[in-house]
KOLROSE-720888 format. One record per residue (C-alpha): x, y, z; residue in three letters. Coordinates in steps of 0.25 Angstrom, whole numbers, plus 5000, padded with zeros to 4 digits. Last residue first. Layout:
N
XYZALA/...
END
This chain:
157
507550295087UNK/508050365074UNK/509350325067UNK/508650245056UNK/507250285054UNK/506350165059UNK/505350255066UNK/504350165073UNK/503050135067UNK/501850185075UNK/501350085085UNK/500249995081UNK/498850005088UNK/498349905078UNK/499249845067UNK/498249805056UNK/498949695048UNK/498949695033UNK/498749575023UNK/499049605008UNK/498549544995UNK/499049574981UNK/499049624967UNK/500049684958UNK/500249744944UNK/498849784940UNK/499149864928UNK/498650014925UNK/498850084912UNK/498550234910UNK/499950274912UNK/500650164918UNK/500050114931UNK/500449994939UNK/499349934948UNK/499549864962UNK/498449794969UNK/498449754984UNK/497249684991UNK/497249705006UNK/497049615018UNK/496849665032UNK/497249605045UNK/497049645059UNK/495649695061UNK/495249655046UNK/495249725033UNK/494949645021UNK/495149675006UNK/495849805009UNK/496349864996UNK/497849914992UNK/497949974979UNK/499349994973UNK/499650084961UNK/500950084954UNK/501550194945UNK/502050234932UNK/502050084927UNK/502549954928UNK/502249844938UNK/502449714931UNK/501149634932UNK/500349554942UNK/501249554954UNK/500549474965UNK/500749534979UNK/500549464992UNK/500449535006UNK/500649505020UNK/500649565034UNK/500649715029UNK/500649815041UNK/499649915045UNK/499550015056UNK/498450045067UNK/498150165075UNK/496850205067UNK/496150075062UNK/496550005049UNK/495650015037UNK/496550115029UNK/497750035034UNK/497249915025UNK/497350005012UNK/498650055018UNK/499249915018UNK/498749885005UNK/499350004998UNK/500649975005UNK/500749825001UNK/500449864986UNK/501549974986UNK/502549884992UNK/502149774982UNK/502349864970UNK/503649914976UNK/504149774979UNK/503649724965UNK/504549824958UNK/503849914949UNK/504249874935UNK/505649914929UNK/506049774925UNK/507149774936UNK/506149814947UNK/505549954949UNK/505250054960UNK/506550134958UNK/506150154944UNK/504950244949UNK/503550214946UNK/502450284955UNK/501850214967UNK/500350234970UNK/499550184982UNK/498150154983UNK/497450114997UNK/496150045000UNK/495450005012UNK/494750135014UNK/495350225003UNK/496750285001UNK/497250324987UNK/498450354980UNK/499450344991UNK/500850374985UNK/502050274983UNK/503450334980UNK/504150204983UNK/505050264994UNK/503850335000UNK/503050195000UNK/504250135006UNK/504350235017UNK/502950215021UNK/502650335032UNK/501850415022UNK/500950295020UNK/500650295035UNK/500350435035UNK/499450425022UNK/498750305028UNK/498450365042UNK/497950495035UNK/497050425026UNK/496550345038UNK/496350485046UNK/495550545034UNK/494550435035UNK/494450355023UNK/493250375013UNK/492250265013UNK/492150175000UNK/492750065008UNK/493949985004UNK/493749825005UNK/
END
C-alpha cells in the first residue's frame, strides 16, 4: 500500500528518467500525472491513432498504459541500482474506453524482495464524466544490480 510519506527526490528522478526512455509511452503520448510511494498515475490523451475499429481506445493501448503505471508504482519501492520488469499481468476490460483521455493508476498491493504485485485501474474521462474501463493485477520482478539496457538503435554497436 502506498505510504503518505513523500518520495525522495532521487526516486522521482529515477522514475522520470526511466519513463523518458520508454519509446512506446512517447509514441502513445503518455504523461506522468502523479508519482507517490507505491502509486503512479499516467495520462494518455485521445488520438485517432490509438483507437480500434469502433473508435474506442484500443485494448492494447489501454493495457500498455496500465502495465506501465503499475511497473513504475513498483519501481518507486525498489532499491537504487535495480530495474523493473513485468512477469505477468491480467486485464479485465469493463466498458468501452472512450473519452478525451485515459488515466491509469498503478498501486502496489505487496512489495517483496523479488516479486511485487500491483493493482491496475484505468478510467476514461470525457468532460466531467469518468468511467472505469479496465482493471487488473500485475506481478513485477525487481532486477537487482542490473546492467543498464543496451542501445538497440539500428546501426549502432
